[in-house]
C-alpha positions as CSV (number, residue, x, y, z in Angstrom):
1,M,-53.8,46.5,63.0
2,R,-53.9,43.4,60.8
3,W,-56.6,45.0,58.6
4,L,-54.4,48.0,58.0
5,S,-51.4,46.0,56.8
6,L,-53.4,44.2,54.1
7,P,-54.4,47.3,52.1
8,L,-50.9,48.7,52.5
9,S,-49.3,45.6,51.1
10,V,-51.7,45.6,48.2
11,L,-50.7,49.2,47.4
12,L,-47.0,48.4,47.6
13,L,-47.4,45.4,45.2
14,A,-49.5,47.5,42.8
15,A,-46.8,50.2,42.7
16,G,-44.2,47.7,41.5
17,P,-40.4,48.2,41.6
18,G,-40.5,51.5,39.7
19,R,-42.7,53.9,37.9
20,R,-43.3,52.9,34.3
21,A,-42.8,55.5,31.6
22,A,-46.1,56.7,29.9
23,L,-47.0,55.4,26.5
24,P,-46.6,58.0,23.8
25,D,-49.4,59.2,21.5
26,P,-48.7,58.2,17.9
27,G,-47.8,61.2,15.8
28,Q,-47.2,63.4,18.9
29,H,-43.9,65.2,19.2
30,Y,-42.1,65.3,22.6
31,A,-39.2,67.5,23.8
32,V,-36.0,65.6,24.9
33,R,-34.8,67.1,28.2
34,Y,-31.4,65.4,28.3
35,A,-29.4,62.3,27.4
36,V,-29.0,60.0,30.5
37,D,-26.4,57.9,28.7
38,G,-25.8,56.6,25.2
39,D,-29.0,54.8,24.8
40,T,-31.4,56.4,27.3
41,L,-33.1,59.7,27.1
42,D,-35.3,61.7,29.5
43,V,-38.3,62.9,27.5
44,A,-40.8,65.6,28.8
45,G,-44.2,64.1,29.4
46,I,-43.0,60.5,29.1
47,G,-40.0,59.9,31.4
48,R,-37.1,57.6,30.6
49,V,-36.9,56.3,27.1
50,R,-34.5,53.5,26.1
51,L,-33.6,53.3,22.4
52,L,-35.1,50.1,21.0
53,G,-32.8,47.7,19.3
54,V,-29.5,49.3,20.3
55,D,-27.0,48.9,23.2
56,A,-24.5,51.6,23.9
57,P,-21.5,51.1,26.3
58,E,-22.4,51.8,29.9
59,I,-21.3,55.1,31.6
60,G,-21.1,53.5,35.1
61,A,-22.0,55.1,38.4
62,G,-20.0,56.3,41.4
63,F,-16.4,55.0,41.1
64,D,-17.1,52.7,38.2
65,T,-15.0,53.4,35.1
66,P,-17.0,54.1,32.0
67,A,-16.7,51.6,29.2
68,P,-14.9,52.6,26.1
69,F,-17.0,54.9,23.9
70,A,-19.6,55.4,26.7
71,R,-18.8,59.1,27.0
72,E,-18.8,59.5,23.2
73,A,-22.2,57.8,22.9
74,R,-23.7,60.1,25.5
75,Q,-22.2,63.2,23.9
76,F,-23.5,62.1,20.5
77,M,-27.0,61.7,22.0
78,A,-26.9,65.1,23.7
79,A,-25.7,66.8,20.5
80,T,-28.3,65.0,18.3
81,V,-31.5,65.2,20.4
82,A,-31.2,67.2,23.6
83,G,-33.5,70.1,23.5
84,R,-35.1,68.9,20.2
85,W,-38.5,67.5,19.4
86,V,-38.8,63.8,18.6
87,R,-41.5,61.3,17.8
88,L,-41.5,58.0,19.6
89,E,-42.5,54.7,17.9
90,I,-43.0,51.7,20.0
91,D,-42.8,48.1,18.8
92,A,-44.1,44.8,20.2
93,E,-42.6,45.3,23.7
94,S,-43.3,48.7,25.2
95,H,-41.3,48.7,28.4
96,D,-38.1,47.1,29.8
97,G,-37.6,45.6,33.2
98,Y,-36.7,49.0,34.6
99,G,-40.0,50.6,33.5
100,R,-38.4,52.6,30.7
101,L,-40.3,53.0,27.5
102,L,-38.7,51.1,24.6
103,A,-39.0,53.2,21.4
104,Y,-37.5,54.1,18.1
105,V,-36.7,57.8,18.4
106,I,-37.4,59.8,15.2
107,R,-36.1,63.4,15.3
108,D,-38.3,66.3,14.0
109,D,-36.4,66.3,10.7
110,G,-37.1,62.6,10.1
111,M,-33.7,61.3,11.3
112,D,-33.8,57.8,12.9
113,V,-31.7,58.4,16.0
114,N,-31.4,54.7,16.8
115,A,-29.8,53.9,13.4
116,A,-27.7,57.1,13.5
117,L,-26.1,56.0,16.8
118,V,-25.3,52.6,15.4
119,R,-24.0,54.1,12.1
120,A,-21.7,56.3,14.2
121,G,-20.2,53.1,15.7
122,L,-21.3,54.2,19.2
123,A,-23.8,51.3,19.8
124,R,-24.4,47.8,18.6
125,I,-27.6,46.0,17.8
126,S,-29.4,44.4,20.7
127,A,-32.3,42.4,19.4
128,R,-33.8,41.0,22.6
129,Y,-37.3,41.5,21.1
130,P,-38.6,41.1,17.5
131,L,-37.8,44.4,15.8
132,R,-39.7,46.0,12.9
133,R,-36.6,48.1,12.0
134,L,-34.0,45.3,12.4
135,S,-32.9,45.5,8.7
136,E,-32.3,49.3,9.0
137,L,-30.2,48.7,12.2
138,Q,-28.3,45.9,10.5
139,A,-27.4,48.1,7.5
140,A,-26.3,50.9,9.9
141,E,-24.1,48.5,11.9
142,S,-22.6,47.1,8.7
143,D,-21.8,50.6,7.5
144,A,-20.1,51.5,10.8
145,Q,-18.0,48.3,10.7
146,S,-16.9,48.7,7.1
147,A,-15.9,52.3,7.8
148,R,-14.3,51.3,11.1
149,R,-16.2,54.0,13.0
150,G,-16.4,54.2,16.8
151,M,-16.1,50.9,18.6
152,W,-15.3,49.2,15.3
153,G,-12.0,50.9,14.8
154,D,-11.5,54.3,16.5
155,T,-9.6,54.9,19.7
156,P,-11.8,55.9,22.6
157,S,-11.1,59.1,24.5
158,I,-9.2,58.6,27.7
159,P,-9.9,61.0,30.5
160,A,-7.0,62.7,32.3
161,A,-5.6,61.0,35.4
162,T,-7.6,61.5,38.5
163,R,-5.9,62.4,41.8
164,Y,-6.9,60.3,44.8
165,V,-6.6,61.2,48.5
166,Q,-5.6,58.4,50.7
167,P,-5.0,58.4,54.4
168,N,-1.4,57.6,55.4
169,P,-1.6,54.7,57.9
170,R,1.5,55.9,59.8
171,S,0.9,59.6,60.2
172,G,-2.9,59.7,59.8
173,R,-2.5,62.6,57.3
174,A,-3.9,62.5,53.8
175,R,-1.6,62.0,50.8
176,T,-2.4,62.6,47.2
177,T,-1.6,59.9,44.7
178,R,-2.1,59.3,41.0
179,P,-3.5,56.0,39.6
180,K,-0.9,53.7,38.0
């Protein structure tokens, strides 16, 4: 039995915490399936792609409340690239800690999606790694700040109040309440 556990543990260690996204072929165009959130895309043939050099507000999961402008950032990404062809350019670091490909996303018409998201005020620069396109991202962020776009001056959309169902401790029946 001991001889069986050794190969199994080697396989589990080799698999790692998650599957890494494939490296793109330079010059190849890929179809974007959907926007996961404001700075992550699901790309056919690659998997999850995180926009390099930008950080959009987090959507949250489950009962977490999305950060301001998180929905707007995801809607922007969906309108800008979902169902379109893009080219992916990698920099010095190719993957993040979650196995997502880190890339500059260039739309089929030449639009730099990373810079467009920052220029719209829906993301900020996140230079955790040396970036080739840092000057472009800085110019886009400066433009968004001076025009007071998105997180630099607009008011985020606020969703309608959600109704919650809570058990009544006295009667045991459910009652509906609104958040305060």
